[in-house]
Structures are given as C-alpha cells and as structure tokens.
VOMI-604766 format. One record per residue: residue in one letter; x, y, z of N, C-alpha, C, O, CB in turn. Coordinates in pm, whole numbers, padded with zeros to 5 digits, always signed. Each point is the difference from the previous one (the first is absolute). Glycine has a CB too. Layout:
residues N
aXYZXYZXYZXYZXYZ...
This chain:
residues 73
x+01069-00739+00321+00058+00134-00080-00058+00029-00132+00055-00021-00108+00157-00019+00211x-00348+00097-00080-00079-00012-00110+00027+00074-00122-00023-00022-00119-00120-00025+00277x+00207+00156-00084+00030+00109-00153+00086-00085+00033-00062-00096+00046+00002+00372-00115x+00189-00299+00073+00075+00004-00039+00040-00146-00169+00086+00007-00088-00067+00157+00390x-00127-00273-00276+00024-00074-00062-00156-00027-00142-00009-00087-00086+00210+00011+00340x-00301+00196-00221-00045-00017-00064+00029+00022-00202-00071-00027-00097-00027+00047+00375x+00218+00034-00263+00039+00061-00178-00039+00052-00052-00112+00008+00051+00158-00105-00097x-00049+00179-00070-00041+00108-00072-00182+00000-00011-00077-00096+00012+00340+00083-00150x-00285+00112+00121-00158+00043+00063-00060-00072-00150-00104+00062+00023+00119+00234+00164x-00034-00344-00274-00121-00075-00083-00141+00144-00037-00071+00089+00049+00133-00398+00123x-00016+00222-00315-00108+00139-00109-00117-00066+00018+00001-00102-00069+00146+00196-00157x-00211-00087+00266-00185-00036+00077-00051+00087-00157-00109-00044-00037+00089+00080+00427x+00059+00040-00454-00068+00120-00097-00084-00059-00141-00084+00049-00076+00306+00117+00156x-00144-00314-00067-00015-00088-00170-00071-00129+00048-00009-00084-00090+00263+00159-00055x-00338-00135+00336-00058-00072-00019-00139-00018-00033-00092+00080+00018+00261-00097+00076x-00172-00123-00158-00135-00032+00019-00099-00147+00032-00025-00112-00043+00090+00307-00092x-00084-00134+00201-00049-00125+00135-00149-00085-00102-00055+00062-00091+00115+00145+00409x-00089-00301-00293-00115-00076-00017-00088-00004+00102+00017+00085+00088+00099-00199-00218x-00236+00011+00148-00121-00021+00061+00140-00073+00161-00017+00018+00121-00273-00082-00404x+00361+00018+00243+00034-00114+00142+00133+00141+00019-00031+00062+00101-00026-00451-00165x+00106+00412+00039+00034+00157+00081-00064+00079+00078+00069+00091+00046+00014-00077-00196x-00237-00019+00196-00026+00042+00022+00021+00046+00183-00030+00114+00035-00055-00191-00291x+00133-00018+00348+00081+00022+00124+00123+00117-00032+00040+00092+00071-00096-00363+00010x+00091+00233-00195+00136+00116-00006-00070+00070+00032+00024+00050+00110+00137-00070-00264x-00255+00055+00099-00053+00155-00059-00108-00006+00157-00066+00095-00045+00062-00083-00329x-00046-00032+00471-00047-00019+00074+00151+00061+00153+00020+00100+00069-00236-00313-00263x+00257+00129+00182+00117+00021+00080+00115+00170-00032+00070+00073+00071-00096-00398-00077x-00001+00321-00095+00073+00144-00026-00136+00133+00087+00019+00106+00060+00139-00212-00380x-00270+00037+00290-00108+00091+00044+00034+00059+00116+00033+00118+00014-00194-00240-00112x+00152+00021+00202-00032-00052+00129+00145+00100+00024-00042+00102+00053-00118-00401-00043x+00279+00309-00024+00125+00024+00041+00020+00136-00071+00101+00057+00040-00020-00309-00003x-00158+00326-00143+00011+00150+00013-00071+00012+00096+00040+00056+00101-00007+00022-00305x-00186-00143+00189-00041+00072+00089+00045-00034+00179-00077+00037+00089-00109-00009-00303x+00251-00066+00230+00064+00006+00197+00131+00124-00052+00068+00072+00073-00090-00429+00077x+00023+00346-00289+00206+00072+00049-00154+00162+00035+00006+00065+00104+00381-00188-00390x-00494+00151+00184-00075+00123+00047+00040-00024+00094+00117+00023+00031-00294+00031-00130x+00099-00102+00168-00120-00004+00196+00183+00082+00007+00016+00122-00007-00273-00464+00161x+00364+00250-00141+00151+00032+00091-00013+00162-00011-00014+00067+00102+00207-00302-00178x-00184+00326-00125+00054+00090-00013-00054+00086+00084+00070+00090+00048-00007-00150-00239x-00247+00042+00234-00098+00050+00138+00039+00005+00035+00056+00109-00012-00179-00140+00051x+00197-00083+00100+00030+00011+00080-00042-00098+00088+00010-00003+00122+00022+00195-00197x-00092-00289-00018-00117-00064+00065+00130-00161-00016+00074-00029-00093-00409+00202-00004x+00306-00260+00265+00020-00161-00070-00032-00083-00135-00109+00016-00055+00078-00009+00263x+00087-00061-00239-00031-00106-00086-00045-00122+00030+00043-00072+00089+00088+00172-00179x-00241-00128-00007-00088-00148+00099+00127-00104+00004+00069-00039-00094-00371+00040-00019x+00313-00042+00287+00068-00103-00010+00039+00051+00168+00017-00064+00104+00061-00003-00412x-00076+00222+00274+00079+00054+00132-00090-00023+00092-00117-00024-00027+00253+00202-00057x-00067-00170+00252-00108-00034+00081+00094+00069+00098+00112-00042+00028-00266-00191-00108x+00087+00368+00142+00095+00044+00089-00067+00035+00177-00089+00085+00009+00219+00019-00269x-00104-00141+00326-00025+00119+00156-00021+00091-00020+00084+00069-00056+00029-00121+00173x-00268+00118-00073-00084+00110-00056+00094+00126+00115+00016+00121-00009-00323-00277-00079x+00368+00013+00230+00031+00111+00130+00123+00064-00019+00041+00083+00081-00152-00214+00090x+00218+00078-00341+00091+00037+00047+00044+00091-00182+00031-00073-00093+00016-00156+00361x-00049+00348-00284-00019-00039-00100+00175+00029-00075+00067+00103+00013-00381-00061+00010x+00343-00140-00083+00188+00000-00018-00025-00031-00189-00099-00024-00069+00247-00138+00382x+00026+00183-00346-00028-00018-00154+00106-00111-00021+00084-00028+00084-00166+00289-00169x+00067-00336-00066+00109-00093+00085+00050+00054-00065-00033+00101-00062+00011-00303+00150x+00154+00117-00084+00111+00129+00010+00081-00141-00084+00074-00071+00067-00082+00302+00222x-00009-00254-00407+00141-00016-00118+00134-00041+00033+00058-00108+00001-00152+00280-00096x+00127-00044+00124+00130-00024-00006+00056+00059-00149+00122-00006-00013-00158-00210+00186x-00015+00254-00247+00058+00045-00176+00092+00057+00011+00103-00065-00019-00273+00100-00092x+00185+00124+00149+00133+00005-00013+00050-00030+00044+00092+00068-00045-00092+00019-00007x+00088-00196+00188+00038-00078+00072+00097-00055-00134+00118+00003-00035-00329-00034+00250x+00051-00030-00274+00082-00152-00072+00052+00178-00207+00071+00040-00092-00362-00478+00241x+00277+00439-00140+00036+00176-00144+00128-00017+00066+00052-00094-00060-00282+00341+00013x+00297-00212+00123+00088+00059+00059+00100-00080+00003+00101+00032-00062-00233+00092+00167x+00128-00254-00030+00060-00088-00103+00025-00080-00147+00055-00109-00016-00088+00146+00200x-00014+00036-00267-00005-00059-00133+00153+00076-00070+00020+00122-00004-00340-00152-00014x+00364-00020-00005+00191+00014-00051-00003+00126-00131+00005-00065-00105+00082-00267+00139x-00093+00462-00062-00016+00026-00016+00122-00006-00117+00119-00007+00032-00298+00053+00158x+00120-00042-00373+00136-00034-00052+00141+00193-00038-00033+00117+00015-00174-00421-00167x+00303+00267+00119+00094+00030+00014-00010+00174-00110-00054-00006-00110+00156-00303+00189x-00059+00407-00041-00046+00087-00106+00046-00040-00100-00025+00058-00106+00004+00107+00213
C-alpha cells in the first residue's frame, strides 16, 4: 500500500541539484511525461495491451478508499 506508507509530501521547491543528481532529474522528467500521456488517455510506457480487447485496468481504488477508517467528528 504505497499510498499508506509514503508519509508527508516533501517540499521540493528548495531542492538544489548537482551534476551527480542528473538521474533524479531524468527520472522525474520521464514520470511527468508518462503522467501526461495517461491524462491524454494513452498508456504509459511499459503497458502492453491486447489490441483486440479494449479494456481498462481496474485498480479498485474506490474500494480501497472506502476501507480507510474515518476520524470521529
């Protein structure tokens, strides 16, 4: 459950990269590019589908969210 264990979102606005951090920058560029593809309704890299079946990948997100305990009012 990645969304349960990631912790608070880090403030990335104050990051300072060096020459050796190029891999981090490249990874973030790939992730942003692939997220834009998904927003456009396309598959991200690495997803291979059978063209004869037009099916959506069901992540069961809503069922997972429904199981999260709600704080008392």
